[in-house]
C-alpha positions in Angstrom: -4.5 30.1 29.9 -2.0 27.3 30.4 -1.0 26.5 34.0 2.5 27.5 34.9 4.8 24.5 35.4 7.6 24.3 37.9 11.0 24.1 36.4 11.5 20.6 37.8 8.3 19.4 36.1 9.4 21.1 32.9 12.8 19.4 33.0 11.2 16.0 33.7 8.9 16.4 30.7 11.8 17.5 28.5 13.8 14.5 29.5 10.8 12.2 28.8 10.4 13.7 25.3 14.2 13.2 24.7 13.8 9.5 25.8 11.0 9.1 23.3 13.0 10.6 20.5 15.9 8.4 21.3 13.5 5.4 21.4 12.3 6.3 17.9 15.9 6.3 16.6 16.5 2.9 18.1 13.3 1.6 16.6 14.4 2.7 13.1 17.8 1.0 13.7 16.1 -2.3 14.7 13.8 -2.1 11.7 16.8 -1.8 9.4 18.5 -4.6 11.1 15.4 -6.9 10.9 15.1 -6.2 7.2 18.7 -6.9 6.5 18.4 -10.2 8.5 15.5 -11.1 6.3 17.4 -10.2 3.1 20.6 -12.0 4.1 19.5 -15.5 3.0 18.6 -14.2 -0.4 22.0 -12.5 -0.8 23.9 -15.6 0.2 21.8 -17.9 -1.9 22.8 -16.1 -5.1 26.4 -17.2 -4.5 27.2 -20.2 -6.5 28.9 -23.1 -4.8 32.0 -24.8 -6.0 31.9 -24.8 -9.8 34.7 -26.2 -11.8 37.0 -26.2 -8.8 36.4 -22.5 -8.0 35.7 -21.6 -4.3 32.8 -19.3 -3.7 33.8 -15.6 -3.4 32.8 -14.1 -0.1 33.5 -10.6 -1.3 30.5 -10.6 -3.6 28.2 -11.5 -0.8 29.7 -8.8 1.3 29.3 -6.3 -1.5 25.7 -7.2 -2.0 25.1 -7.0 1.8 26.7 -3.5 1.9 24.7 -2.3 -1.1 21.4 -3.5 0.4 22.3 -2.0 3.7 23.1 1.4 2.1 19.8 1.3 0.2 17.7 0.6 3.3 19.6 3.2 5.3 19.1 5.8 2.5 15.4 5.1 2.6 15.2 6.1 6.3 17.9 8.7 6.3 15.6 11.8 6.1 13.7 10.5 9.1 16.9 9.7 11.0 18.4 13.1 10.2 15.2 14.9 11.4 15.2 12.9 14.7 18.9 13.5 15.2 18.4 17.3 14.8 15.4 17.1 17.2 17.5 15.1 19.7 20.3 17.8 19.5 17.8 20.6 20.1 16.3 18.7 23.1 19.8 18.1 24.5 20.6 21.8 24.3 17.3 22.8 25.9 17.8 20.3 28.7 21.3 21.5 29.3 20.2 25.1 29.4 17.4 24.4 31.8 19.7 22.4 34.1 22.2 25.2 34.1 19.5 27.7 34.9 18.2 25.5 37.7 21.6 24.9 39.2 22.5 28.6 39.1 19.2 29.5 40.6 19.7 26.9 43.3 23.2 28.3 44.1 21.8 31.8 44.3 18.9 30.7 46.5 21.1 28.7 48.9 23.6 31.6 49.0 20.8 34.0 49.8 19.6 31.7 52.6 23.0 31.6 54.3 23.2 35.4 54.5 
């Protein structure tokens, strides 16, 4: 049989789990940023320089950048969605536990005053 945890310990563990989930989301964001940083020179290199008096078009580089970013983001989107849902559930559970603890604390302190 599992030992009974105090509500404060439970809250602390829930907050730690939430921080880990948030950290995973940040890691994914950094990975996408790193991959885009690595791809950027290849995107810019495709752009031809001045040819026959025409200035290079920055819009095509931006379009390629956005297309690559959308592709990388789409690859990781299921994982990001799952972690975001998990984070929302954790936030709701933490809020509920904090509310229970604060209402229990109010009732306990009111009982002590009587």
